C-alpha positions in Angstrom: 32.0 36.7 -168.1 31.4 35.7 -164.5 29.5 32.7 -165.8 32.3 31.3 -168.1 35.0 31.6 -165.2 32.7 29.8 -163.0 32.5 26.9 -165.3 36.2 26.9 -165.9 36.9 26.9 -162.2 34.4 24.1 -161.9 36.4 22.3 -164.9 39.6 22.8 -163.0 38.2 21.5 -159.7 36.5 18.4 -161.5 40.1 17.9 -163.2 41.8 17.8 -159.9 39.4 15.3 -158.3 40.0 13.2 -161.0 43.5 13.1 -160.9 43.5 12.5 -157.2 40.9 9.5 -157.7 43.4 8.4 -160.4 46.4 8.3 -157.9 44.7 6.6 -155.5 43.5 4.2 -157.7 46.8 3.6 -158.7 48.1 3.2 -155.3 45.3 0.8 -154.4 46.3 -1.3 -157.5 49.8 -1.5 -156.5 49.0 -2.4 -153.0 46.9 -5.3 -154.3 49.7 -6.4 -156.5 52.1 -6.2 -153.4 49.5 -8.3 -151.5 48.9 -10.8 -154.3 52.7 -11.3 -154.6 53.0 -11.7 -151.0 50.3 -14.1 -150.9 51.8 -15.9 -153.9 55.2 -16.1 -152.5 53.6 -17.7 -149.2 51.4 -19.9 -151.1 54.5 -21.3 -152.9 56.6 -21.6 -149.6 53.4 -23.4 -148.1 52.9 -25.7 -151.2 56.2 -26.2 -152.5 59.1 -25.3 -150.3 57.6 -26.5 -146.9 54.9 -28.9 -148.3 56.2 -31.7 -146.1 56.5 -29.8 -142.8 52.7 -28.4 -142.9 51.5 -31.8 -143.9 52.9 -33.3 -140.8 51.8 -30.7 -138.7 48.1 -31.0 -140.2 48.4 -34.8 -139.5 49.8 -34.4 -136.0 47.0 -31.9 -134.9 44.4 -34.4 -136.4 46.1 -37.5 -134.6 44.8 -38.9 -131.4 48.0 -39.0 -129.4 48.7 -40.6 -126.1 52.1 -41.4 -124.2 53.1 -44.5 -122.1 52.6 -44.2 -118.4 56.0 -45.2 -117.1 59.5 -45.7 -118.7 62.3 -47.1 -117.0 64.7 -44.9 -115.4 68.6 -44.7 -115.8 70.7 -47.0 -114.0 73.2 -45.9 -111.2 76.7 -47.2 -111.2 79.7 -46.8 -108.6 82.9 -45.1 -109.6 84.4 -48.5 -110.8 81.4 -49.4 -113.0 79.5 -51.6 -110.5 75.8 -51.4 -110.9 74.2 -50.4 -107.5 70.5 -49.4 -108.8 68.8 -51.1 -111.7 65.2 -51.5 -113.0 63.4 -54.7 -112.9 60.3 -55.4 -115.3 56.9 -55.8 -113.5 53.6 -57.3 -114.7 50.8 -55.2 -114.3 46.9 -55.6 -114.8 45.2 -52.2 -114.6 42.1 -50.7 -115.4 41.1 -47.2 -116.9 37.3 -46.2 -116.8 36.0 -46.2 -120.2 33.6 -43.1 -121.1 29.9 -43.9 -120.7 30.4 -47.4 -118.7 27.7 -48.0 -116.4 27.8 -49.4 -112.6 26.0 -52.5 -114.0 28.7 -53.1 -116.7 31.6 -52.4 -114.3 30.2 -55.3 -111.9 29.6 -57.5 -115.0 33.3 -56.8 -115.9 34.8 -57.4 -112.4 33.0 -60.9 -112.5 34.5 -61.7 -115.6 38.1 -60.6 -114.5 37.3 -62.7 -111.1 37.5 -65.8 -113.3 41.0 -64.7 -115.0 43.0 -63.9 -112.1 43.8 -64.8 -108.4 43.5 -62.1 -106.1 43.8 -61.6 -102.3 40.6 -60.1 -101.1 41.0 -60.0 -97.5 41.9 -56.4 -97.4 38.3 -55.8 -98.4 36.5 -54.6 -95.4 33.0 -55.7 -94.6 31.4 -52.4 -95.2 32.9 -52.3 -98.6 31.4 -55.8 -99.4 28.0 -54.7 -98.1 28.1 -51.7 -100.5 29.0 -54.1 -103.4 25.9 -56.3 -102.3 23.6 -53.4 -102.6 24.9 -52.3 -105.9 24.4 -55.9 -107.1 21.1 -56.5 -105.4 19.4 -53.2 -105.7 15.7 -54.6 -105.3 16.7 -56.7 -102.2 18.6 -53.7 -100.7 15.7 -51.6 -101.0 13.3 -54.0 -99.2 15.4 -53.4 -96.2 13.9 -50.0 -95.9 10.5 -49.7 -94.5 7.7 -48.2 -96.2 7.8 -45.4 -93.4 11.4 -44.7 -93.8 10.9 -44.5 -97.6 8.1 -41.9 -96.7 10.5 -39.8 -94.5 12.8 -39.7 -97.2 10.2 -38.1 -99.6 9.5 -35.7 -96.8 13.4 -34.8 -96.7 13.5 -35.9 -93.1 15.8 -38.6 -94.1 18.7 -38.3 -96.7 20.0 -40.8 -99.3 23.0 -41.1 -97.2 20.6 -42.0 -94.2 19.0 -44.7 -96.2 22.4 -46.1 -97.4 23.5 -46.4 -93.7 20.4 -48.2 -93.0 20.9 -50.6 -95.7 24.5 -51.2 -94.6 23.4 -51.8 -91.0 20.7 -54.3 -92.1 22.6 -56.5 -94.2 23.8 -59.5 -92.2 23.1 -63.3 -93.1 23.1 -61.9 -96.9 26.9 -61.8 -96.9 27.1 -65.6 -95.7 25.4 -66.6 -99.0 28.6 -64.9 -100.9 31.0 -67.2 -102.5 34.6 -66.6 -103.2 33.9 -65.4 -106.7 31.5 -62.8 -105.2 34.3 -61.4 -102.8 37.0 -61.3 -105.5 34.6 -59.3 -107.8 33.8 -57.1 -105.0 37.4 -56.5 -104.3 38.0 -55.9 -108.0 35.1 -53.6 -108.4 36.6 -51.5 -105.3 39.9 -51.3 -107.0 38.4 -50.2 -110.2 36.9 -47.4 -108.4 39.4 -45.9 -106.2 40.9 -42.4 -106.8 40.0 -40.0 -109.6 38.0 -41.7 -112.6 40.3 -40.8 -115.2 43.1 -42.3 -113.4 44.7 -45.7 -114.0 43.9 -48.2 -111.4 46.4 -50.9 -110.7 44.3 -54.1 -110.1 47.2 -56.6 -109.6 51.2 -56.1 -109.7 54.3 -57.6 -108.5 53.0 -61.3 -108.5 51.1 -61.5 -111.7 51.7 -64.8 -113.5 52.4 -65.2 -117.0 49.1 -67.0 -117.7 47.3 -64.2 -115.8 49.1 -61.7 -117.9 48.4 -63.4 -121.3 44.7 -64.2 -120.5 43.7 -60.5 -119.7 45.9 -59.3 -122.9 43.8 -61.7 -124.8 40.3 -60.5 -123.6 40.8 -56.8 -123.6 37.7 -56.5 -126.1 35.7 -58.4 -123.8 36.7 -56.7 -120.4 36.2 -53.1 -121.0 38.8 -50.7 -119.5 41.0 -53.5 -118.6 44.6 -53.9 -120.2 48.1 -55.1 -119.0 51.4 -53.3 -119.4 55.1 -53.7 -118.0 55.9 -51.4 -115.3 59.2 -51.5 -113.5 60.7 -51.6 -110.0 64.0 -50.0 -108.7 66.4 -53.0 -107.6 69.5 -52.8 -105.3 72.2 -55.3 -106.2 73.9 -54.3 -103.0 70.8 -54.3 -100.8 70.5 -51.4 -98.3 74.3 -50.2 -98.9 74.0 -46.6 -99.2 70.4 -46.8 -100.2 69.1 -44.0 -98.1 71.3 -41.5 -100.1 70.5 -43.2 -103.3 67.0 -42.2 -102.6 63.5 -43.3 -103.7 61.1 -43.2 -106.4 57.3 -42.9 -106.2 54.9 -45.4 -107.5 52.2 -45.2 -110.0 49.7 -45.4 -107.3 51.0 -42.6 -105.7 52.5 -40.5 -108.6 53.7 -37.1 -108.1 53.9 -36.4 -104.0 51.6 -33.6 -103.0 54.4 -31.4 -101.5 56.3 -31.8 -104.8 53.3 -31.3 -107.3 54.0 -27.7 -108.2 57.6 -28.2 -108.6 57.2 -31.0 -111.2 53.9 -29.9 -112.8 55.8 -26.8 -113.9 58.4 -28.8 -115.4 55.6 -30.6 -117.7 54.9 -33.8 -115.7 51.7 -35.6 -115.2 50.2 -36.1 -111.7 50.8 -39.8 -112.1 54.2 -39.7 -113.4 56.7 -41.7 -111.2 59.5 -39.4 -110.1 62.5 -39.2 -107.7 61.4 -38.0 -104.4 64.5 -37.9 -102.2 68.3 -37.7 -102.4 70.1 -38.6 -105.4 67.0 -39.8 -107.2 65.5 -36.4 -106.6 68.7 -34.5 -107.2 69.1 -36.1 -110.7 65.6 -36.6 -111.7 66.2 -34.5 -114.9 69.0 -37.1 -116.1 67.4 -40.3 -114.6 64.0 -39.9 -115.9 63.0 -41.9 -118.9 61.1 -40.5 -122.2 57.9 -41.9 -122.7 56.7 -43.8 -125.6 54.2 -41.7 -127.8 51.5 -43.6 -129.4 48.5 -42.6 -132.0 45.4 -44.0 -131.6 44.0 -45.3 -134.8 40.5 -45.4 -136.0 39.8 -48.9 -134.9 41.4 -48.4 -131.4 44.6 -49.9 -132.1 47.9 -48.1 -131.2 50.8 -46.9 -133.6 54.1 -46.0 -132.0 55.0 -42.5 -133.2 58.1 -42.1 -131.1 59.9 -45.1 -129.1 60.7 -44.2 -125.6 63.8 -45.0 -123.9 65.0 -45.4 -120.2 66.9 -42.4 -118.8 70.5 -41.5 -118.8 72.7 -43.7 -116.7 74.9 -42.0 -113.7 78.3 -42.9 -112.3 78.9 -42.1 -108.8 81.9 -41.2 -106.9 81.3 -43.7 -104.4 83.1 -47.0 -104.3 80.6 -49.3 -103.2 82.5 -52.1 -102.1 84.5 -49.8 -99.7 81.1 -48.1 -99.0 79.7 -51.8 -98.0 82.9 -52.4 -95.7 82.8 -48.9 -93.9 79.0 -49.2 -93.1 79.9 -52.7 -91.7 82.8 -51.2 -89.6 80.5 -48.4 -88.4 77.7 -50.7 -87.4 79.9 -52.9 -85.4 81.6 -50.0 -83.6 78.4 -48.1 -82.8 76.8 -51.4 -81.0 80.2 -52.0 -79.3 80.4 -48.6 -78.2 77.2 -49.0 -75.8 79.2 -51.8 -74.1 81.6 -48.9 -72.7 80.6 -47.0 -69.5 79.2 -43.5 -69.3 77.9 -44.0 -73.2 74.2 -43.6 -71.7 73.4 -40.8 -74.4 75.6 -42.2 -77.3 73.9 -43.3 -80.2 75.4 -42.4 -83.5 78.7 -41.8 -85.4 79.5 -40.5 -89.1 82.1 -41.2 -91.5 83.4 -39.4 -94.7 86.2 -40.6 -97.0 86.9 -38.3 -99.9 89.8 -37.2 -102.4 90.8 -33.6 -101.1 92.0 -32.7 -104.4 88.9 -33.3 -106.4 86.4 -32.9 -103.6 84.8 -36.6 -104.9 83.1 -38.6 -102.0 84.5 -42.2 -101.9 82.3 -43.3 -99.1 80.0 -41.8 -96.6 78.1 -43.2 -93.8 76.2 -42.6 -90.6 74.8 -45.2 -88.1 72.4 -45.1 -85.3 71.9 -47.4 -82.6 68.6 -47.5 -80.7 67.0 -49.9 -78.2 63.9 -51.8 -78.8 62.5 -54.4 -76.5 65.7 -54.2 -74.4 67.9 -54.9 -77.3 70.1 -52.7 -79.5 69.4 -52.1 -83.2 71.5 -50.4 -85.6 69.7 -48.2 -88.2 71.0 -46.1 -91.1 71.7 -42.4 -90.4 73.9 -41.4 -93.3 71.9 -38.3 -94.0 73.0 -37.1 -90.9 76.3 -36.3 -92.7 74.7 -33.6 -94.2 71.9 -32.7 -91.8 73.2 -33.1 -88.1 75.5 -30.0 -86.9 77.8 -31.0 -83.9 79.8 -29.0 -81.5 83.3 -29.8 -83.4 85.7 -29.0 -80.6 89.5 -28.6 -81.4 89.5 -30.1 -84.8 88.7 -26.5 -86.0 91.9 -25.1 -84.4 93.6 -25.1 -88.1 91.2 -22.3 -89.0 91.8 -20.5 -85.8 95.3 -20.4 -86.4 94.7 -18.8 -89.8 92.6 -16.1 -88.2 96.0 -15.5 -86.0 98.3 -15.6 -88.9 96.4 -13.4 -91.0 95.8 -10.8 -88.2 99.2 -11.0 -87.2 98.5 -12.1 -83.8 100.4 -15.5 -84.2 103.9 -15.2 -85.0 105.9 -18.0 -86.3 108.0 -19.7 -83.7 106.5 -17.4 -80.9 105.6 -18.9 -77.9 103.2 -18.7 -75.0 103.0 -20.3 -71.6 100.1 -22.6 -71.6 98.4 -22.2 -68.1 94.8 -21.4 -67.1 93.6 -18.0 -67.7 91.0 -16.2 -65.5 88.6 -13.3 -66.5 87.0 -11.5 -63.8 83.5 -13.0 -62.6 84.2 -16.1 -64.9 85.7 -19.7 -64.1 89.1 -20.6 -65.2 89.6 -21.5 -68.8 92.3 -24.1 -69.3 93.6 -26.5 -71.8 93.1 -30.2 -71.1 96.4 -30.1 -68.9 99.0 -27.4 -68.4 101.3 -27.7 -71.6 103.9 -25.5 -70.4 105.8 -23.5 -73.2 104.2 -23.8 -76.8 104.5 -22.5 -80.1 102.1 -22.4 -83.0 103.2 -26.0 -84.0 102.9 -27.6 -80.5 99.8 -25.7 -79.8 98.2 -27.9 -82.7 100.1 -30.8 -81.7 98.8 -31.0 -78.0 95.8 -29.1 -78.8 96.3 -26.0 -76.5 93.1 -24.2 -75.6 95.2 -21.2 -73.8 97.0 -20.5 -77.4 93.7 -20.1 -78.9 92.4 -17.9 -76.1 95.0 -15.5 -76.0 95.0 -15.1 -79.8 91.3 -14.6 -79.7 91.7 -11.7 -77.1 94.4 -10.0 -79.2 92.2 -10.4 -82.4 89.6 -8.7 -80.6 91.5 -5.8 -79.5 91.7 -6.9 -76.0 94.3 -6.8 -73.2 94.4 -9.9 -70.8 95.5 -9.7 -67.3 94.5 -12.3 -64.5 91.3 -12.0 -63.0 90.5 -8.5 -64.6 87.5 -7.7 -66.9 88.3 -7.8 -70.6 86.8 -5.9 -73.6 87.0 -6.8 -77.0 85.7 -5.6 -80.2 82.8 -7.5 -81.5 83.9 -7.3 -85.0 86.3 -10.2 -83.9 83.3 -12.8 -84.5 83.0 -11.5 -87.9 86.8 -12.0 -88.5 86.8 -15.5 -87.5 83.6 -16.6 -89.2 84.9 -15.0 -92.2 87.8 -16.9 -92.2 86.2 -20.2 -91.3 83.9 -19.8 -94.1 87.0 -19.9 -96.4 87.7 -23.3 -95.1 84.2 -24.4 -95.3 82.9 -23.8 -91.8 79.6 -22.2 -91.3 78.6 -22.0 -95.1 77.0 -24.9 -97.2 79.3 -26.9 -98.9 77.5 -27.2 -102.2 77.3 -31.0 -102.1 75.1 -32.5 -104.8 72.1 -33.5 -102.5 68.5 -31.7 -102.1 69.3 -31.0 -98.4 72.1 -29.6 -96.4 72.1 -28.0 -93.1 74.3 -24.8 -92.2 74.7 -25.6 -88.6 74.2 -23.1 -85.8 75.3 -19.5 -85.5 75.0 -17.6 -82.2 74.5 -13.7 -82.2 76.3 -13.4 -78.8 79.4 -11.1 -78.8 80.5 -11.7 -75.0 84.5 -12.1 -74.8 83.9 -15.6 -73.2 82.1 -16.6 -76.3 84.9 -15.5 -78.6 87.4 -17.6 -76.8 85.0 -20.5 -77.0 84.5 -20.1 -80.6 88.2 -20.5 -81.3 88.2 -23.8 -79.7 85.3 -25.0 -81.5 83.1 -24.8 -78.6 80.7 -22.2 -79.8 79.2 -22.4 -83.4 78.3 -25.9 -84.8 79.1 -27.7 -88.1 78.1 -30.7 -90.0 80.3 -33.7 -90.8 80.4 -32.6 -94.4 81.7 -29.1 -93.5 84.4 -30.6 -91.4 85.3 -33.0 -94.5 85.4 -29.8 -96.7 87.5 -28.0 -94.0 90.2 -30.7 -93.9 90.3 -31.0 -97.6 90.9 -27.4 -97.9 94.0 -27.6 -95.7 95.2 -30.9 -97.4 95.1 -29.5 -101.0 96.9 -26.4 -100.3 94.0 -23.9 -99.7 91.5 -24.6 -102.2 87.8 -25.2 -101.1 86.4 -27.7 -103.2 82.8 -28.6 -103.9 82.0 -32.1 -102.8 80.5 -34.3 -105.5 78.6 -37.6 -105.6 78.1 -37.4 -109.2 81.3 -38.4 -111.3 79.9 -38.9 -115.0 76.5 -39.2 -117.1 76.2 -42.1 -119.8 73.7 -42.4 -122.5 71.7 -45.7 -122.1 73.2 -48.5 -124.3 72.9 -52.4 -124.1 76.5 -52.6 -123.6 76.6 -50.8 -120.4 78.6 -47.6 -119.7 79.9 -47.1 -123.5 78.5 -43.6 -124.5 79.8 -41.0 -122.4 77.7 -37.8 -122.3 80.0 -35.8 -119.8 82.0 -36.0 -116.8 82.0 -33.6 -113.7 85.0 -31.5 -113.4 86.3 -30.7 -110.0 84.9 -27.2 -108.9 86.8 -25.0 -106.8 84.6 -22.8 -104.7 87.3 -20.2 -103.3 90.9 -20.1 -102.2 91.7 -19.0 -98.8 93.5 -15.9 -98.4 96.4 -17.2 -96.5 100.1 -17.1 -97.4 101.5 -20.4 -98.1 104.3 -20.0 -95.4 101.4 -19.9 -92.9 99.2 -23.0 -94.4 102.4 -25.2 -94.3 102.8 -24.1 -90.4 99.3 -25.4 -90.0 99.9 -28.6 -92.0 103.0 -29.1 -90.1 101.1 -28.8 -86.8 98.6 -31.6 -88.0 101.5 -33.6 -88.8 102.8 -33.2 -85.5 99.4 -34.3 -84.1 99.9 -37.8 -85.5 103.3 -38.5 -84.5 104.6 -39.4 -80.9 102.7 -37.9 -77.8 100.5 -35.9 -80.3 96.7 -36.1 -79.5 96.2 -38.3 -83.1 98.4 -40.9 -82.2 96.9 -44.5 -83.0 94.1 -42.9 -85.4 95.9 -44.1 -88.1 98.5 -46.4 -89.0 101.8 -44.5 -88.5 103.3 -46.1 -91.9 100.6 -44.3 -93.9 102.4 -40.8 -93.2 99.0 -39.1 -92.2 98.3 -35.6 -90.5 95.3 -34.5 -88.8 93.6 -33.3 -85.9 91.3 -34.5 -83.1 88.6 -32.7 -81.5 86.9 -33.0 -77.9 84.0 -30.7 -77.1 81.4 -30.0 -74.6 77.9 -30.6 -76.2 74.6 -30.3 -74.5 71.5 -32.3 -75.4 67.6 -32.6 -74.5 67.3 -36.3 -73.1 63.5 -36.2 -72.2 62.0 -34.2 -75.3 60.7 -31.4 -73.6 62.7 -29.0 -75.9 65.1 -27.9 -72.9 68.7 -28.6 -72.9 69.3 -30.7 -69.6 72.4 -32.8 -70.1 76.1 -32.1 -70.7 77.8 -34.5 -72.8 81.5 -35.0 -74.4 81.7 -35.4 -78.3 84.4 -36.3 -80.4 85.6 -35.4 -84.0 88.8 -36.4 -85.9 90.0 -35.3 -89.4 93.0 -36.5 -91.4 94.5 -36.6 -94.7 97.2 -38.7 -96.1 99.9 -38.9 -97.0 101.0 -35.8 -95.7 103.4 -34.8 -98.4 100.9 -35.8 -101.4 97.6 -35.9 -99.9 95.3 -38.4 -101.8 92.5 -39.2 -99.3 91.0 -37.6 -96.3 89.0 -39.1 -93.4 86.3 -37.3 -91.2 84.8 -39.3 -88.2 82.3 -37.9 -85.9 80.6 -39.2 -82.8 78.7 -37.2 -80.8 77.7 -37.5 -77.1 80.4 -40.4 -76.3 80.6 -39.5 -72.7 78.2 -38.5 -69.8 79.5 -39.3 -66.3 77.1 -41.6 -64.8 79.2 -43.0 -61.9 82.5 -42.5 -60.2 84.2 -43.6 -63.3 85.7 -41.1 -65.5 86.5 -43.5 -68.3 85.9 -42.4 -71.8 84.8 -44.6 -74.8 87.8 -44.9 -77.7 84.8 -45.1 -80.1 85.9 -42.3 -82.4 89.6 -43.5 -82.5 88.5 -47.1 -83.0 86.3 -46.3 -85.9 89.1 -44.0 -87.6 91.7 -46.6 -87.2 89.6 -49.4 -88.9 88.3 -47.3 -91.8 91.5 -45.8 -92.6 92.9 -49.5 -92.5 90.1 -50.7 -95.0 90.7 -47.6 -97.4 94.3 -48.5 -97.7 93.7 -52.2 -98.2 91.5 -51.2 -101.1 93.8 -48.4 -102.5 97.5 -49.1 -101.0 
């Protein structure tokens, strides 16, 4: 009985195993079917649905693809559609070292090319010529070395470099036997082997004749590695006008500058690509760069174009190039004339900005510097100083100082003070330029009262002024002033579309006297572009606008500016936190500045109904370059907008260090005033 039970249990167990195996087999069949269905679907997609896509991909992977080395950049126009930067085609003869080529073959090729082109070989040094002779005359060169010296080489008491130097030293009359063709070939060989072996070496550029270009092109199969191409150079129809800010582009020889290598390589550039390296060319590289032509190298070595390249997009600037040209001319004349006045020993530069206060568009901006060379004065372009040169601004900032007083309740509309010198214990008198008597908030701006600002600053700092007594202020008053100034654009970067912009100097002192100095523009420093943004903020009703040089971008066409891609819209960076009634008082004060007896009379023709503010500041300079400030000078600033009731334009003129008293004469040159009058007149000739 036990035997049958055991057999029965075994039968059941075998049955369970069989059922398990069948289940697993069925699951496996189902999985295999699913996989086959999945593979079938994918095979159908690859062979039918996406057949063309994968065929093209395989072809692309199997192709030998190269790109052109250079593509013309986009053109640059002014706001009126006048071309100010273009491209000029340049014929180039170049060499790219073929794989496996020997020195002997390169020398033979150099001689062949020497017969085909004219080349100035005077740049070839005598040592380079000797090295070429050694390569071309190995046996004779070896005979210049004695048996003893060869033995020393074997004994490693001399190196191969030592032997090479001995050969070079002993070559003398051999060079006299070289003909012009030998020297040309030597120079060509030298150019063929400059830099990295995989780079293209420019053999001749700029002055390649049509005949030379054609001969090289016809013989590329006989002169291994040589070929021709059309490169391009930037050309400037307006010469040097605004050229510094337009920027520059690298050459094929230099490629990407070392200091910009990581930046451009991360963007997918090649080391020998031509790129924008300064100012607008650099700022708008991504727009101006062209798209390279893509070639397929066929089996016979010829090229087939896969994707036709094109030049970069064109940009339109906010600059009026004709106005810019006139402004630069005026500025050049005036900085030279300025050196004729007494007490201008340390004056050497001035800056001008003309802009639209409602949009931030810059119509013209220029800087000129005068330097002395061989006893004569020469004017250089210094336009970058508009964004990089901080100056002690002086009273031009009093509009922002008034805003602090209004916001904190320390300037009362129509409230009056007596403008007379104030005295704090252990400090010199602090005065206005003259005793102005009774002034309110409007006349304080009109006559540029320092005392009005001093007393306001003391109140903002929570101080209590008493003649010749010590005074304490809350250090937070500096933050109160600076925060308001920043709303106007003073002490912050303006956001101008250039790759560099200076911030200016900010001190960490919290002395009461320095707060008073700050309130009259005698402490922190600001760049001319910051002063322009400040004036624009007042002019347009309290909106700090981003200054722009780019106006629009166009796709390149044969017909010029016909395919607009996009326009730059005005950008509001912030709105000042000041009630309109107070801003209106500042604007009234600025208007009074330009009227009879105001400090700005004569800066702009009265008929243009301008409003503005002058600035005079004590500045300090290092005259001998030893890093120490050793001279005190006077600097002038001026900012204005017009018309007063509907501003369409603003002007800022800055002339640092226009006065240094060299003699008993106290005469101050009216440089800033003359520049302001002339450049505003010129603007209205263009736009009235």
